[in-house]
C-alpha positions, -999 to +999 in steps of 0.1 A: +744+882-015+721+864+009+688+853+001+662+860+027+631+846+011+626+813+034+634+829+066+598+837+075+582+804+066+612+788+083+603+809+115+565+802+111+571+763+109+595+762+140+569+781+160+541+757+149+564+728+157+572+741+192+535+747+196+528+714+186+552+700+214+538+725+239+503+717+232+499+685+213+461+682+219+437+709+204+401+711+214+379+718+187+345+735+191+317+710+194+279+712+191+253+713+221+223+691+218+191+697+241+177+666+254+144+660+271+142+629+291+111+620+315+103+654+327+141+669+329+160+688+303+196+677+298+222+697+276+246+672+260+278+692+246+306+671+223+336+682+217+363+671+193+402+666+202+427+670+176+462+653+188+492+663+170+516+636+165+553+642+181+570+632+149+548+658+130+560+685+154+598+674+150+596+676+113+581+711+113+612+721+137+638+705+115+623+720+084+621+752+096+656+752+106+666+738+072+648+767+056+665+792+076+697+776+069+695+775+033+683+813+034+715+820+050+738+807+026+755+831+000+753+824-036+787+811-052+802+840-071+800+823-103+763+813-104+743+836-124+704+833-128+708+840-166+708+809-190+731+811-215+734+791-245+770+774-257+772+773-296+795+744-310 
């Protein structure tokens, strides 16, 4: 019987990794300040740019592939989830 518990997190990791390769820079919302200089009003807007490293994106893709690979493998027929004690 195959164990499918890690398929969805694996797909999610792969999607996040590919997204990191496609859009390595993410613009975060900033703040707006109104300045009065002389007789003129100026609006200053600051934005934060978050950059995702390429090695992190690659790691997410590999980790997602590993999770999907592990979930596709079958358990050996002799392995049981029950813990048995051996008496001497």
